[in-house]
Jmol script that loads the backbone (N, CA, C; Angstrom):
load data "model"
ATOM      1  N   MET A   1      -6.216 -12.539  12.860  1.00  0.00           N
ATOM      2  CA  MET A   1      -6.503 -13.497  11.698  1.00  0.00           C
ATOM      3  C   MET A   1      -7.309 -12.609  10.691  1.00  0.00           C
ATOM      4  N   ALA A   2      -6.925 -12.700   9.517  1.00  0.00           N
ATOM      5  CA  ALA A   2      -7.564 -11.934   8.513  1.00  0.00           C
ATOM      6  C   ALA A   2      -9.023 -12.542   8.243  1.00  0.00           C
ATOM      7  N   GLU A   3      -9.881 -11.740   7.941  1.00  0.00           N
ATOM      8  CA  GLU A   3     -11.123 -12.246   7.638  1.00  0.00           C
ATOM      9  C   GLU A   3     -11.357 -12.588   6.034  1.00  0.00           C
ATOM     10  N   LEU A   4     -12.207 -13.645   6.007  1.00  0.00           N
ATOM     11  CA  LEU A   4     -12.255 -14.162   4.515  1.00  0.00           C
ATOM     12  C   LEU A   4     -12.845 -13.204   3.680  1.00  0.00           C
ATOM     13  N   LYS A   5     -13.513 -12.256   4.152  1.00  0.00           N
ATOM     14  CA  LYS A   5     -14.037 -11.111   3.116  1.00  0.00           C
ATOM     15  C   LYS A   5     -12.888 -10.364   2.476  1.00  0.00           C
ATOM     16  N   TYR A   6     -11.757 -10.332   3.127  1.00  0.00           N
ATOM     17  CA  TYR A   6     -10.549  -9.776   2.540  1.00  0.00           C
ATOM     18  C   TYR A   6      -9.564 -10.630   1.450  1.00  0.00           C
ATOM     19  N   VAL A   7      -9.988 -11.820   1.270  1.00  0.00           N
ATOM     20  CA  VAL A   7      -9.522 -12.689   0.384  1.00  0.00           C
ATOM     21  C   VAL A   7      -9.566 -12.281  -1.252  1.00  0.00           C
ATOM     22  N   PRO A   8     -10.802 -11.887  -1.528  1.00  0.00           N
ATOM     23  CA  PRO A   8     -11.053 -11.494  -3.039  1.00  0.00           C
ATOM     24  C   PRO A   8     -10.244 -10.240  -3.230  1.00  0.00           C
ATOM     25  N   ALA A   9     -10.005  -9.318  -2.182  1.00  0.00           N
ATOM     26  CA  ALA A   9      -9.400  -7.958  -2.569  1.00  0.00           C
ATOM     27  C   ALA A   9      -7.805  -8.483  -2.645  1.00  0.00           C
ATOM     28  N   GLY A  10      -7.350  -9.288  -1.858  1.00  0.00           N
ATOM     29  CA  GLY A  10      -5.925  -9.787  -1.896  1.00  0.00           C
ATOM     30  C   GLY A  10      -5.651 -10.570  -3.463  1.00  0.00           C
ATOM     31  N   ILE A  11      -6.751 -11.190  -3.777  1.00  0.00           N
ATOM     32  CA  ILE A  11      -6.309 -11.851  -5.107  1.00  0.00           C
ATOM     33  C   ILE A  11      -6.305 -10.747  -6.185  1.00  0.00           C
ATOM     34  N   ARG A  12      -7.272  -9.767  -6.145  1.00  0.00           N
ATOM     35  CA  ARG A  12      -7.320  -8.645  -7.122  1.00  0.00           C
ATOM     36  C   ARG A  12      -5.910  -7.998  -6.974  1.00  0.00           C
ATOM     37  N   LEU A  13      -5.510  -7.564  -5.779  1.00  0.00           N
ATOM     38  CA  LEU A  13      -4.223  -6.862  -5.678  1.00  0.00           C
ATOM     39  C   LEU A  13      -3.137  -7.669  -6.250  1.00  0.00           C
ATOM     40  N   HIS A  14      -2.946  -9.019  -6.075  1.00  0.00           N
ATOM     41  CA  HIS A  14      -1.783  -9.776  -6.527  1.00  0.00           C
ATOM     42  C   HIS A  14      -1.873  -9.809  -8.118  1.00  0.00           C
ATOM     43  N   ILE A  15      -3.236  -9.852  -8.767  1.00  0.00           N
ATOM     44  CA  ILE A  15      -3.239  -9.810 -10.166  1.00  0.00           C
ATOM     45  C   ILE A  15      -2.660  -8.399 -10.767  1.00  0.00           C
ATOM     46  N   LYS A  16      -3.203  -7.495 -10.031  1.00  0.00           N
ATOM     47  CA  LYS A  16      -2.655  -5.979 -10.397  1.00  0.00           C
ATOM     48  C   LYS A  16      -0.996  -5.942 -10.418  1.00  0.00           C
ATOM     49  N   GLU A  17      -0.498  -6.397  -9.255  1.00  0.00           N
ATOM     50  CA  GLU A  17       1.013  -6.477  -9.124  1.00  0.00           C
ATOM     51  C   GLU A  17       1.607  -7.039 -10.196  1.00  0.00           C
ATOM     52  N   ILE A  18       1.208  -8.366 -10.406  1.00  0.00           N
ATOM     53  CA  ILE A  18       1.757  -8.902 -11.678  1.00  0.00           C
ATOM     54  C   ILE A  18       1.683  -8.023 -12.982  1.00  0.00           C
ATOM     55  N   PHE A  19       0.688  -7.481 -13.396  1.00  0.00           N
ATOM     56  CA  PHE A  19       0.341  -6.681 -14.525  1.00  0.00           C
ATOM     57  C   PHE A  19       1.352  -5.514 -14.407  1.00  0.00           C
ATOM     58  N   TYR A  20       1.544  -4.799 -13.242  1.00  0.00           N
ATOM     59  CA  TYR A  20       2.369  -3.633 -13.096  1.00  0.00           C
ATOM     60  C   TYR A  20       3.601  -3.993 -13.154  1.00  0.00           C
ATOM     61  N   LYS A  21       4.234  -5.295 -12.727  1.00  0.00           N
ATOM     62  CA  LYS A  21       5.628  -5.627 -12.881  1.00  0.00           C
ATOM     63  C   LYS A  21       5.999  -5.903 -14.373  1.00  0.00           C
ATOM     64  N   PHE A  22       4.918  -6.047 -15.198  1.00  0.00           N
ATOM     65  CA  PHE A  22       5.276  -6.298 -16.541  1.00  0.00           C
ATOM     66  C   PHE A  22       5.176  -4.972 -17.403  1.00  0.00           C
ATOM     67  N   THR A  23       4.339  -4.057 -16.855  1.00  0.00           N
ATOM     68  CA  THR A  23       4.043  -2.812 -17.636  1.00  0.00           C
ATOM     69  C   THR A  23       4.802  -1.399 -16.945  1.00  0.00           C
ATOM     70  N   ASP A  24       5.331  -1.549 -15.998  1.00  0.00           N
ATOM     71  CA  ASP A  24       5.972  -0.382 -15.301  1.00  0.00           C
ATOM     72  C   ASP A  24       7.180  -0.613 -14.348  1.00  0.00           C
ATOM     73  N   ASN A  25       7.844   0.241 -13.980  1.00  0.00           N
ATOM     74  CA  ASN A  25       9.092   0.134 -13.089  1.00  0.00           C
ATOM     75  C   ASN A  25       8.368   0.571 -11.670  1.00  0.00           C
ATOM     76  N   LEU A  26       8.045  -0.298 -10.753  1.00  0.00           N
ATOM     77  CA  LEU A  26       7.564  -0.103  -9.469  1.00  0.00           C
ATOM     78  C   LEU A  26       8.600   0.666  -8.491  1.00  0.00           C
ATOM     79  N   GLU A  27       9.854   0.601  -8.897  1.00  0.00           N
ATOM     80  CA  GLU A  27      10.934   1.050  -8.158  1.00  0.00           C
ATOM     81  C   GLU A  27      10.936   2.763  -8.199  1.00  0.00           C
ATOM     82  N   GLU A  28      10.038   3.256  -9.187  1.00  0.00           N
ATOM     83  CA  GLU A  28      10.056   4.706  -9.298  1.00  0.00           C
ATOM     84  C   GLU A  28       8.781   5.328  -8.438  1.00  0.00           C
ATOM     85  N   TYR A  29       8.297   4.514  -7.673  1.00  0.00           N
ATOM     86  CA  TYR A  29       7.080   5.121  -6.742  1.00  0.00           C
ATOM     87  C   TYR A  29       7.435   5.080  -5.294  1.00  0.00           C
ATOM     88  N   TYR A  30       6.528   5.855  -4.576  1.00  0.00           N
ATOM     89  CA  TYR A  30       6.660   5.869  -3.147  1.00  0.00           C
ATOM     90  C   TYR A  30       5.552   4.795  -2.761  1.00  0.00           C
ATOM     91  N   TYR A  31       6.001   3.925  -1.722  1.00  0.00           N
ATOM     92  CA  TYR A  31       4.862   3.092  -1.295  1.00  0.00           C
ATOM     93  C   TYR A  31       4.241   3.529   0.027  1.00  0.00           C
ATOM     94  N   PHE A  32       2.934   3.674   0.081  1.00  0.00           N
ATOM     95  CA  PHE A  32       2.356   4.021   1.285  1.00  0.00           C
ATOM     96  C   PHE A  32       1.734   2.694   1.913  1.00  0.00           C
ATOM     97  N   HIS A  33       2.258   2.421   3.298  1.00  0.00           N
ATOM     98  CA  HIS A  33       1.761   1.364   3.915  1.00  0.00           C
ATOM     99  C   HIS A  33       0.796   1.590   4.973  1.00  0.00           C
ATOM    100  N   PHE A  34      -0.133   0.906   5.326  1.00  0.00           N
ATOM    101  CA  PHE A  34      -1.108   1.199   6.252  1.00  0.00           C
ATOM    102  C   PHE A  34      -1.313   0.127   7.443  1.00  0.00           C
ATOM    103  N   GLU A  35      -1.706   0.366   8.411  1.00  0.00           N
ATOM    104  CA  GLU A  35      -1.637  -0.435   9.794  1.00  0.00           C
ATOM    105  C   GLU A  35      -2.583  -1.556   9.481  1.00  0.00           C
ATOM    106  N   ASP A  36      -3.791  -1.762   8.497  1.00  0.00           N
ATOM    107  CA  ASP A  36      -4.494  -2.978   8.504  1.00  0.00           C
ATOM    108  C   ASP A  36      -5.007  -3.024   7.165  1.00  0.00           C
ATOM    109  N   ILE A  37      -5.764  -4.062   6.692  1.00  0.00           N
ATOM    110  CA  ILE A  37      -6.359  -4.101   5.515  1.00  0.00           C
ATOM    111  C   ILE A  37      -7.414  -3.250   5.198  1.00  0.00           C
ATOM    112  N   PRO A  38      -8.312  -2.975   6.183  1.00  0.00           N
ATOM    113  CA  PRO A  38      -9.380  -2.060   5.938  1.00  0.00           C
ATOM    114  C   PRO A  38      -8.917  -0.748   5.765  1.00  0.00           C
ATOM    115  N   THR A  39      -7.864  -0.179   6.452  1.00  0.00           N
ATOM    116  CA  THR A  39      -7.271   1.083   6.257  1.00  0.00           C
ATOM    117  C   THR A  39      -6.847   1.170   4.818  1.00  0.00           C
ATOM    118  N   GLY A  40      -6.063   0.206   4.566  1.00  0.00           N
ATOM    119  CA  GLY A  40      -5.542   0.228   3.089  1.00  0.00           C
ATOM    120  C   GLY A  40      -6.598   0.225   2.070  1.00  0.00           C
ATOM    121  N   LEU A  41      -7.577  -0.440   2.058  1.00  0.00           N
ATOM    122  CA  LEU A  41      -8.617  -0.555   1.272  1.00  0.00           C
ATOM    123  C   LEU A  41      -9.356   0.787   1.115  1.00  0.00           C
ATOM    124  N   LYS A  42      -9.644   1.380   2.183  1.00  0.00           N
ATOM    125  CA  LYS A  42     -10.216   2.783   2.454  1.00  0.00           C
ATOM    126  C   LYS A  42      -9.392   3.762   1.725  1.00  0.00           C
ATOM    127  N   ALA A  43      -8.107   3.710   2.081  1.00  0.00           N
ATOM    128  CA  ALA A  43      -7.130   4.668   1.155  1.00  0.00           C
ATOM    129  C   ALA A  43      -7.355   4.524  -0.369  1.00  0.00           C
ATOM    130  N   GLU A  44      -7.307   3.253  -0.826  1.00  0.00           N
ATOM    131  CA  GLU A  44      -7.412   2.792  -2.179  1.00  0.00           C
ATOM    132  C   GLU A  44      -8.709   3.468  -2.875  1.00  0.00           C
ATOM    133  N   LYS A  45      -9.914   3.450  -2.122  1.00  0.00           N
ATOM    134  CA  LYS A  45     -11.002   3.912  -2.471  1.00  0.00           C
ATOM    135  C   LYS A  45     -10.939   5.394  -2.417  1.00  0.00           C
ATOM    136  N   LEU A  46     -10.508   6.028  -1.553  1.00  0.00           N
ATOM    137  CA  LEU A  46     -10.419   7.461  -1.417  1.00  0.00           C
ATOM    138  C   LEU A  46      -9.541   8.051  -2.639  1.00  0.00           C
ATOM    139  N   LEU A  47      -8.520   7.345  -2.936  1.00  0.00           N
ATOM    140  CA  LEU A  47      -7.513   7.945  -3.906  1.00  0.00           C
ATOM    141  C   LEU A  47      -7.834   7.200  -5.393  1.00  0.00           C
ATOM    142  N   LYS A  48      -8.811   6.599  -5.602  1.00  0.00           N
ATOM    143  CA  LYS A  48      -9.009   6.029  -6.746  1.00  0.00           C
ATOM    144  C   LYS A  48      -8.867   6.834  -8.121  1.00  0.00           C
ATOM    145  N   ASN A  49      -9.083   8.153  -7.906  1.00  0.00           N
ATOM    146  CA  ASN A  49      -9.061   9.069  -9.025  1.00  0.00           C
ATOM    147  C   ASN A  49      -7.559   9.856  -8.975  1.00  0.00           C
ATOM    148  N   GLU A  50      -6.534   9.482  -8.230  1.00  0.00           N
ATOM    149  CA  GLU A  50      -5.282  10.183  -8.097  1.00  0.00           C
ATOM    150  C   GLU A  50      -4.122   9.507  -8.743  1.00  0.00           C
ATOM    151  N   ASN A  51      -4.346   8.750  -9.767  1.00  0.00           N
ATOM    152  CA  ASN A  51      -3.249   8.160 -10.438  1.00  0.00           C
ATOM    153  C   ASN A  51      -2.263   7.418  -9.628  1.00  0.00           C
ATOM    154  N   ILE A  52      -2.910   6.295  -8.826  1.00  0.00           N
ATOM    155  CA  ILE A  52      -2.224   5.655  -7.793  1.00  0.00           C
ATOM    156  C   ILE A  52      -2.095   4.071  -8.390  1.00  0.00           C
ATOM    157  N   LYS A  53      -1.435   3.325  -7.651  1.00  0.00           N
ATOM    158  CA  LYS A  53      -1.454   1.787  -8.166  1.00  0.00           C
ATOM    159  C   LYS A  53      -1.508   1.168  -6.632  1.00  0.00           C
ATOM    160  N   SER A  54      -2.512   0.194  -6.787  1.00  0.00           N
ATOM    161  CA  SER A  54      -2.282  -0.603  -5.373  1.00  0.00           C
ATOM    162  C   SER A  54      -2.151  -2.093  -5.705  1.00  0.00           C
ATOM    163  N   ILE A  55      -1.136  -2.491  -4.704  1.00  0.00           N
ATOM    164  CA  ILE A  55      -0.701  -3.812  -4.716  1.00  0.00           C
ATOM    165  C   ILE A  55      -0.537  -4.447  -3.139  1.00  0.00           C
ATOM    166  N   PRO A  56      -0.378  -5.825  -3.158  1.00  0.00           N
ATOM    167  CA  PRO A  56      -0.219  -6.257  -1.850  1.00  0.00           C
ATOM    168  C   PRO A  56       1.196  -5.462  -1.298  1.00  0.00           C
ATOM    169  N   VAL A  57       1.103  -5.430   0.027  1.00  0.00           N
ATOM    170  CA  VAL A  57       2.425  -4.729   0.583  1.00  0.00           C
ATOM    171  C   VAL A  57       3.511  -5.791   0.487  1.00  0.00           C
ATOM    172  N   PRO A  58       4.616  -5.261   0.052  1.00  0.00           N
ATOM    173  CA  PRO A  58       5.775  -6.123  -0.225  1.00  0.00           C
ATOM    174  C   PRO A  58       6.457  -6.591   0.989  1.00  0.00           C
ATOM    175  N   ASN A  59       6.825  -7.928   1.077  1.00  0.00           N
ATOM    176  CA  ASN A  59       7.355  -8.795   2.343  1.00  0.00           C
ATOM    177  C   ASN A  59       8.397  -7.865   2.841  1.00  0.00           C
ATOM    178  N   GLU A  60       9.193  -7.114   2.149  1.00  0.00           N
ATOM    179  CA  GLU A  60      10.324  -6.376   2.881  1.00  0.00           C
ATOM    180  C   GLU A  60       9.863  -5.196   3.639  1.00  0.00           C
ATOM    181  N   ILE A  61       8.685  -4.791   3.567  1.00  0.00           N
ATOM    182  CA  ILE A  61       8.067  -3.800   4.419  1.00  0.00           C
ATOM    183  C   ILE A  61       7.222  -4.430   5.500  1.00  0.00           C
ATOM    184  N   PHE A  62       6.396  -5.465   5.115  1.00  0.00           N
ATOM    185  CA  PHE A  62       5.538  -6.020   6.216  1.00  0.00           C
ATOM    186  C   PHE A  62       5.460  -7.487   5.632  1.00  0.00           C
ATOM    187  N   LYS A  63       5.764  -8.533   6.501  1.00  0.00           N
ATOM    188  CA  LYS A  63       5.782 -10.086   6.029  1.00  0.00           C
ATOM    189  C   LYS A  63       4.484 -10.658   5.933  1.00  0.00           C
ATOM    190  N   GLU A  64       3.532 -10.140   6.331  1.00  0.00           N
ATOM    191  CA  GLU A  64       1.975 -10.608   6.373  1.00  0.00           C
ATOM    192  C   GLU A  64       1.202  -9.836   5.345  1.00  0.00           C
ATOM    193  N   CYS A  65      -0.020  -9.879   5.429  1.00  0.00           N
ATOM    194  CA  CYS A  65      -0.748  -9.131   4.240  1.00  0.00           C
ATOM    195  C   CYS A  65      -1.019  -7.821   4.531  1.00  0.00           C
ATOM    196  N   GLY A  66      -1.479  -7.189   3.618  1.00  0.00           N
ATOM    197  CA  GLY A  66      -1.719  -5.757   3.583  1.00  0.00           C
ATOM    198  C   GLY A  66      -1.885  -4.954   2.103  1.00  0.00           C
ATOM    199  N   VAL A  67      -2.151  -3.915   2.170  1.00  0.00           N
ATOM    200  CA  VAL A  67      -2.335  -3.043   0.965  1.00  0.00           C
ATOM    201  C   VAL A  67      -1.127  -1.881   0.977  1.00  0.00           C
ATOM    202  N   ALA A  68      -0.567  -1.821  -0.160  1.00  0.00           N
ATOM    203  CA  ALA A  68       0.271  -0.775  -0.487  1.00  0.00           C
ATOM    204  C   ALA A  68      -0.292   0.041  -1.650  1.00  0.00           C
ATOM    205  N   ILE A  69      -0.118   1.386  -1.419  1.00  0.00           N
ATOM    206  CA  ILE A  69      -0.480   2.318  -2.474  1.00  0.00           C
ATOM    207  C   ILE A  69       0.751   2.905  -2.942  1.00  0.00           C
ATOM    208  N   LEU A  70       0.722   2.933  -4.327  1.00  0.00           N
ATOM    209  CA  LEU A  70       2.094   3.411  -4.977  1.00  0.00           C
ATOM    210  C   LEU A  70       1.664   4.717  -5.674  1.00  0.00           C
ATOM    211  N   SER A  71       2.627   5.723  -5.567  1.00  0.00           N
ATOM    212  CA  SER A  71       2.310   6.945  -6.218  1.00  0.00           C
ATOM    213  C   SER A  71       3.749   7.591  -6.449  1.00  0.00           C
ATOM    214  N   LYS A  72       3.705   8.396  -7.422  1.00  0.00           N
ATOM    215  CA  LYS A  72       4.928   9.109  -7.733  1.00  0.00           C
ATOM    216  C   LYS A  72       4.686  10.662  -6.919  1.00  0.00           C
ATOM    217  N   GLU A  73       3.535  10.850  -6.504  1.00  0.00           N
ATOM    218  CA  GLU A  73       3.116  12.099  -6.099  1.00  0.00           C
ATOM    219  C   GLU A  73       2.986  12.211  -4.672  1.00  0.00           C
ATOM    220  N   LYS A  74       4.083  12.108  -3.923  1.00  0.00           N
ATOM    221  CA  LYS A  74       4.126  11.716  -2.478  1.00  0.00           C
ATOM    222  C   LYS A  74       3.278  12.803  -1.557  1.00  0.00           C
ATOM    223  N   ASP A  75       3.734  14.097  -1.851  1.00  0.00           N
ATOM    224  CA  ASP A  75       2.936  15.261  -1.046  1.00  0.00           C
ATOM    225  C   ASP A  75       1.555  15.220  -1.319  1.00  0.00           C
ATOM    226  N   LYS A  76       1.171  15.077  -2.497  1.00  0.00           N
ATOM    227  CA  LYS A  76      -0.464  15.040  -2.774  1.00  0.00           C
ATOM    228  C   LYS A  76      -0.998  13.976  -2.107  1.00  0.00           C
ATOM    229  N   ILE A  77      -0.612  12.778  -2.036  1.00  0.00           N
ATOM    230  CA  ILE A  77      -1.251  11.729  -1.621  1.00  0.00           C
ATOM    231  C   ILE A  77      -1.127  11.843  -0.100  1.00  0.00           C
ATOM    232  N   ARG A  78       0.062  12.269   0.650  1.00  0.00           N
ATOM    233  CA  ARG A  78       0.199  12.523   1.907  1.00  0.00           C
ATOM    234  C   ARG A  78      -0.891  13.354   2.466  1.00  0.00           C
ATOM    235  N   ASN A  79      -1.116  14.567   1.717  1.00  0.00           N
ATOM    236  CA  ASN A  79      -2.055  15.462   2.300  1.00  0.00           C
ATOM    237  C   ASN A  79      -3.472  15.105   2.103  1.00  0.00           C
ATOM    238  N   ILE A  80      -3.795  14.302   1.245  1.00  0.00           N
ATOM    239  CA  ILE A  80      -5.175  13.615   1.143  1.00  0.00           C
ATOM    240  C   ILE A  80      -5.392  12.635   2.240  1.00  0.00           C
ATOM    241  N   LEU A  81      -4.312  11.847   2.578  1.00  0.00           N
ATOM    242  CA  LEU A  81      -4.400  10.903   3.741  1.00  0.00           C
ATOM    243  C   LEU A  81      -4.458  11.655   5.070  1.00  0.00           C
ATOM    244  N   LYS A  82      -4.004  12.527   5.151  1.00  0.00           N
ATOM    245  CA  LYS A  82      -3.741  13.394   6.267  1.00  0.00           C
ATOM    246  C   LYS A  82      -5.144  14.011   6.616  1.00  0.00           C
ATOM    247  N   LYS A  83      -5.657  14.522   5.662  1.00  0.00           N
ATOM    248  CA  LYS A  83      -7.080  15.120   5.521  1.00  0.00           C
ATOM    249  C   LYS A  83      -8.059  14.244   6.019  1.00  0.00           C
ATOM    250  N   ASN A  84      -7.973  12.988   5.873  1.00  0.00           N
ATOM    251  CA  ASN A  84      -8.991  12.002   6.042  1.00  0.00           C
ATOM    252  C   ASN A  84      -8.490  11.214   7.340  1.00  0.00           C
ATOM    253  N   ASN A  85      -7.502  11.652   7.902  1.00  0.00           N
ATOM    254  CA  ASN A  85      -7.050  10.973   9.273  1.00  0.00           C
ATOM    255  C   ASN A  85      -6.674   9.526   9.019  1.00  0.00           C
ATOM    256  N   ILE A  86      -6.000   9.185   7.971  1.00  0.00           N
ATOM    257  CA  ILE A  86      -5.534   7.888   7.743  1.00  0.00           C
ATOM    258  C   ILE A  86      -3.966   7.816   7.908  1.00  0.00           C
ATOM    259  N   ASN A  87      -3.580   7.041   8.820  1.00  0.00           N
ATOM    260  CA  ASN A  87      -2.183   6.815   9.412  1.00  0.00           C
ATOM    261  C   ASN A  87      -1.549   5.822   8.309  1.00  0.00           C
ATOM    262  N   TYR A  88      -0.222   6.202   8.170  1.00  0.00           N
ATOM    263  CA  TYR A  88       0.323   5.368   7.037  1.00  0.00           C
ATOM    264  C   TYR A  88       2.000   5.643   7.173  1.00  0.00           C
ATOM    265  N   GLU A  89       2.678   4.968   6.526  1.00  0.00           N
ATOM    266  CA  GLU A  89       4.168   4.985   6.413  1.00  0.00           C
ATOM    267  C   GLU A  89       4.409   5.235   4.852  1.00  0.00           C
ATOM    268  N   ILE A  90       5.650   5.874   4.576  1.00  0.00           N
ATOM    269  CA  ILE A  90       6.016   5.958   3.356  1.00  0.00           C
ATOM    270  C   ILE A  90       7.298   5.341   3.255  1.00  0.00           C
ATOM    271  N   TRP A  91       7.550   4.454   2.163  1.00  0.00           N
ATOM    272  CA  TRP A  91       8.787   3.687   1.890  1.00  0.00           C
ATOM    273  C   TRP A  91       9.020   4.085   0.381  1.00  0.00           C
ATOM    274  N   ILE A  92      10.301   3.882   0.152  1.00  0.00           N
ATOM    275  CA  ILE A  92      10.973   3.906  -1.260  1.00  0.00           C
ATOM    276  C   ILE A  92      11.890   2.749  -1.425  1.00  0.00           C
ATOM    277  N   LYS A  93      12.088   2.359  -2.549  1.00  0.00           N
ATOM    278  CA  LYS A  93      12.910   1.282  -2.799  1.00  0.00           C
ATOM    279  C   LYS A  93      14.130   1.739  -3.530  1.00  0.00           C
ATOM    280  N   GLU A  94      15.208   1.691  -3.162  1.00  0.00           N
ATOM    281  CA  GLU A  94      16.589   1.860  -3.721  1.00  0.00           C
ATOM    282  C   GLU A  94      17.055   0.571  -4.069  1.00  0.00           C
ATOM    283  N   LYS A  95      18.138   0.235  -3.511  1.00  0.00           N
ATOM    284  CA  LYS A  95      18.529  -1.099  -3.484  1.00  0.00           C
ATOM    285  C   LYS A  95      17.747  -2.096  -2.647  1.00  0.00           C
ATOM    286  N   GLU A  96      17.249  -1.655  -1.591  1.00  0.00           N
ATOM    287  CA  GLU A  96      16.393  -2.377  -0.636  1.00  0.00           C
ATOM    288  C   GLU A  96      15.267  -1.228  -0.241  1.00  0.00           C
ATOM    289  N   PHE A  97      14.179  -1.809   0.572  1.00  0.00           N
ATOM    290  CA  PHE A  97      13.240  -0.771   0.868  1.00  0.00           C
ATOM    291  C   PHE A  97      13.736   0.235   2.056  1.00  0.00           C
ATOM    292  N   LYS A  98      13.196   1.321   2.204  1.00  0.00           N
ATOM    293  CA  LYS A  98      13.777   2.189   3.102  1.00  0.00           C
ATOM    294  C   LYS A  98      12.565   2.985   3.578  1.00  0.00           C
ATOM    295  N   LYS A  99      12.229   3.124   4.902  1.00  0.00           N
ATOM    296  CA  LYS A  99      11.180   3.996   5.333  1.00  0.00           C
ATOM    297  C   LYS A  99      11.636   5.318   5.505  1.00  0.00           C
ATOM    298  N   ILE A 100      10.879   6.233   4.873  1.00  0.00           N
ATOM    299  CA  ILE A 100      11.193   7.704   4.959  1.00  0.00           C
ATOM    300  C   ILE A 100      10.260   8.666   5.765  1.00  0.00           C
ATOM    301  N   GLU A 101       9.106   8.044   6.189  1.00  0.00           N
ATOM    302  CA  GLU A 101       8.192   8.777   6.898  1.00  0.00           C
ATOM    303  C   GLU A 101       7.213   7.761   7.580  1.00  0.00           C
ATOM    304  N   GLY A 102       6.750   8.292   8.829  1.00  0.00           N
ATOM    305  CA  GLY A 102       5.642   7.708   9.283  1.00  0.00           C
ATOM    306  C   GLY A 102       6.121   6.449  10.410  1.00  0.00           C
ATOM    307  N   ASN A 103       5.260   6.086  11.284  1.00  0.00           N
ATOM    308  CA  ASN A 103       5.500   4.895  12.250  1.00  0.00           C
ATOM    309  C   ASN A 103       4.049   4.330  12.642  1.00  0.00           C
ATOM    310  N   ILE A 104       3.722   3.416  11.969  1.00  0.00           N
ATOM    311  CA  ILE A 104       2.506   2.651  12.371  1.00  0.00           C
ATOM    312  C   ILE A 104       2.926   1.363  12.873  1.00  0.00           C
ATOM    313  N   THR A 105       1.839   0.711  13.626  1.00  0.00           N
ATOM    314  CA  THR A 105       2.024  -0.636  14.083  1.00  0.00           C
ATOM    315  C   THR A 105       0.967  -1.401  13.239  1.00  0.00           C
ATOM    316  N   ALA A 106       1.486  -2.265  12.226  1.00  0.00           N
ATOM    317  CA  ALA A 106       0.759  -3.016  11.394  1.00  0.00           C
ATOM    318  C   ALA A 106       0.305  -4.274  12.249  1.00  0.00           C
ATOM    319  N   LYS A 107      -0.962  -4.564  11.872  1.00  0.00           N
ATOM    320  CA  LYS A 107      -1.623  -5.689  12.528  1.00  0.00           C
ATOM    321  C   LYS A 107      -1.539  -6.944  11.813  1.00  0.00           C
ATOM    322  N   SER A 108      -1.272  -8.001  12.388  1.00  0.00           N
ATOM    323  CA  SER A 108      -1.174  -9.370  11.856  1.00  0.00           C
ATOM    324  C   SER A 108      -2.404  -9.711  11.177  1.00  0.00           C
ATOM    325  N   CYS A 109      -2.165 -10.448  10.192  1.00  0.00           N
ATOM    326  CA  CYS A 109      -3.501 -10.827   9.415  1.00  0.00           C
ATOM    327  C   CYS A 109      -3.461 -12.262   8.826  1.00  0.00           C
ATOM    328  N   GLN A 110      -2.624 -13.064   9.544  1.00  0.00           N
ATOM    329  CA  GLN A 110      -2.648 -14.485   8.879  1.00  0.00           C
ATOM    330  C   GLN A 110      -3.853 -15.141   9.044  1.00  0.00           C
ATOM    331  N   LEU A 111      -4.155 -15.975   8.007  1.00  0.00           N
ATOM    332  CA  LEU A 111      -5.484 -16.792   7.963  1.00  0.00           C
ATOM    333  C   LEU A 111      -5.259 -18.142   8.725  1.00  0.00           C
TER     334      LEU A 111
END
end "model"
wireframe off; spacefill off
backbone 0.3
color backbone group
């Protein structure tokens, strides 16, 4: 069960996603998905100066809640995450979402 302390972060991510959908083409990005909300928020904080976008993880990647980091710089973000021992998967969106790297076990977070 998701802890209520993550609800404000979820609201913030949803607002950012709406803004990005109007101002950018999100299909041009690599989507980094994490095993749980705390890990995704840790990655977001770690990468805040790396020209990333953070949104709720798309339902096509994981049907429950989570954080997705979007970047056009796959190798740079991958290296930073690896240096900090953060597990991830990388997805791209062509016609559908397709996993291109990683294998995590995402944790359920239903309220």
